[in-house]
N, C-alpha and C positions, 0 to 999 in steps of 0.2 A: 969510598966505595958505595954502590950504587944500592939502593932499597929494591927487593923485588915489586914491593906493591909503595903505591902512593897512599890510597888508605883502605884499612881492612874494619870491616861491620864485625862485632861479637854481637850475637841477639842470644842474651842470657849470661848474667854476670854470676853466676855463681860458681861453686870448683874447678869445673870444665875451662869455663869463658874465661874463669882468671889464671889459670894455668897458662891457657893459651894467649894471651894477653902478654900475662909476664914475659912468656917464650918468645915471642916478637920484639916486645922491646928488648929484650936483653939480647936478642940477636940482630936487630938491626935490620929487621925483614919489611920494616913499613915507618913510613913518613909520618902517619896519623892512625891512631885505632878508634874507632867509635865504639859504643856500647850502648847496649839498649837492655832496659829490664823494669817490669810495673812498678817497683818499690821506689821509693824517693832515699830510702833508706840505703837501697843496695847500689843506686847511681852514686849517692853521695861517697857510700867506701868505697868506690872502683875509684873514684876521681882521686881520693884523698889518697891511697894504697899506688896511686899512677899506673896503674895499668891499661889505660885508657885517658884519651885528651877531650873528649866531650861525650857528653852525657843525655839518653833521648828515653822519654818513654815511648817512643811509639819508632815502632820498627821502621817504617817506609822513610822517617827521618833520618835514624842512624842510617842506611844503607842509599842514600843518596847520591854520594860521591865514590862508593867503594868500589874497589877492585877485586877484592876478595871479602864476601860474606859466609859468614860460619854460625852456625844454628847448633846453639849449645843449649837449647830446653828440651824439655820432656817429648820427645816421639809425637806422643798425641795433639801439640801444641802445631807441628808444621803444618798442616793442612792449613789454621787460623794465617799464620806468621806469613807462608806463601801468598795467599789471598792480599795480604797485609801490602808487602814488598814487592809483587811482580808489576806494578805501573810505574814503582820508583827505581826501580835498578836499571843501573846507566848498562848499555848494550857494551857486551864483550866482558860484564864481570862473572866471576868465579861464583857458583853456589855447593855450598860443602856445608857437611852437618857431621854431628859428633854421635847423634842418635845409635844406642844398638838395644838388640830388642831379640831377648834368651827366648822366647816362646811364640 
């Protein structure tokens, strides 16, 4: 079976990011999953749990080879993340988010 994506980058490795990573892994949707989190402990735990293959402390590094990038951080962080990754995204990459604004 062919994978839908070579590399998926998940920025934010909390509950939502980890759930997405596990689902991608379970359903074989990508060859490689990278992740980005500020905390070293979070990055280490994500690697230990196996829902990412490589961890980054900087968003730009995590998206360099990604075909799909999913922002799983608070909506208020999106502007800074967009600035950080804009020059690092490969042409044709898909950028999505899990943000939800209720008010």
